[in-house]
C-alpha positions, 0 to 999 in steps of 0.5 A: 616814538619809542620806535624812532628812537630805537631806528634811530640808535639801533638801525641808522647809527654808524659814527664810531664814537655813538657806535661805541657808546650804544654797543657798552650801553647794550651790554649793560645790566641797565639795559635789560630795562628795555628789552620788554618794549624792544621785544613790543616795539619790533614785534618778537616771537616770544614763543620761539625764545630759549628764555623767558623774558625776564632770563636776559641779563642785558639787551645785546644777550636778548638780541642775540638769543637763540630759539627752542629746539625745533622752532627751525625746519631745515630744508633735507633734500641733499641739492637743497640750499636753505636760508642761512638767516632769519631775513627779507630776502631784498634782491637775487640776480646775475653776478656779471662777468665783470664781476660785478652785482647792483643792489638798490641801484648800487653797483658792487663789485665782487672783487672787493667784496671778497678781497681777491679777484681770483676768489671773485672770477669763480663766481662771475656769471653766477648768482647773488642773493642778499639777505637784510636782517632788522632788529626784530630778527633772530640773528643767529647764522646758519650753514645753508649747505652741508659740505666742506670749509675751504677757508675763513677770512675777514676784511673791512675796518668800517660799518655803515648801516645795512639796512634798505636805507644804507643799502640804497644811500651808503657807501659801498656797505656790502664791499665796504664794511667789515665783513666775514667771508666763509667758501664752502664747497657742496658735495655736488662739487661747487663752491658757495661764498657766505658774506656775513657783512657787520653793521654799525660796529666793526667786529660785530660779528662772532664766528662760531663754527669749528673745524673743516665741515658744517651740516646743513642748519648749523649754526656759523656765526652771529650778528652783534646787531642787524645786518646782511648775509650775502650769499654768491654763486658759481655760474650755472651751479644753482636754481633759485626755488623763490619767485615771489615779488621781493623783497620777501621774508624767509625762515631759516632753514627755508628752502632758497633753490637747489644747487646742481650736480656738475656735468660728468 
C-alpha cells in the first residue's frame, strides 16, 4: 500500500498544484517521519549513505543525499565515458540524420531538446543514451568525462513524469520538460551533451559546478526528484561498452563506452 501511495505522489504526479504541495511537504520537518518507510519501500542501501537516517531533516534532504567517500568507483581510462548517475540504462541508439531519436516507441527531436538546430546538427548521426532515475536511486549527477565546459543552458516550462509510463505515454517528455543542458568537449576533441531532464517540478535541477572545466566523476548537478539524463555523442566519436539486454542497472562512474580519437 505504501509503495502505491509513493508511486502516485512521487512518480506519477505532474499537476502544478499537486507538485507544489508535494514539494513543500517534502521540504518540511514533518516529512522526516516518512524517511524510514520511504527507505524501506525503495530498498535504499543505508550502508553507503553519508549520514544515518535520523540525521536527515526532511524527505527532500534525504532524497538529495550524498554517498560515503569511496562508494562509487570511476573508470580511470582517459577514453572512458562513465555513467553520470545511478540509473536504469533504458535505451541506446542512433541519432537520425533528421536529428531525431526513438525512445519507447516515441520520436523526439534533438533540435527541440537542445533548443537550437545548429547545435543539434553536431550530433546528427551520433549516439544517444537514456538513463532513468527512480525514487530509489542516488540523485546526484556527475560529469561523464573530463573536459572543457562549452556552455550550460536551461529550457522548458513543464515537467511531465519521466518514468517508463511517462516515456511511453507522455507528451514529448524528453524534449519539452524543464531541462538543463551542459555541452562539454573531451580532450580527444569530440563534444558530448549532458541533458538533465526534470520531473514533476520546474526548476527541479540544481547545478552545482563552477568554472570552465569538469573532471570525470565530479559532481555537476542534482535532481530534487526522480528524473532522466540523456547523453548525446557526435557521429563516429563514441564506442559503447554496454551490450546487455536493456534496461540494465548502472552505477555512477561505471564505464559506458569510450571516446574515439579524432583522425589526424
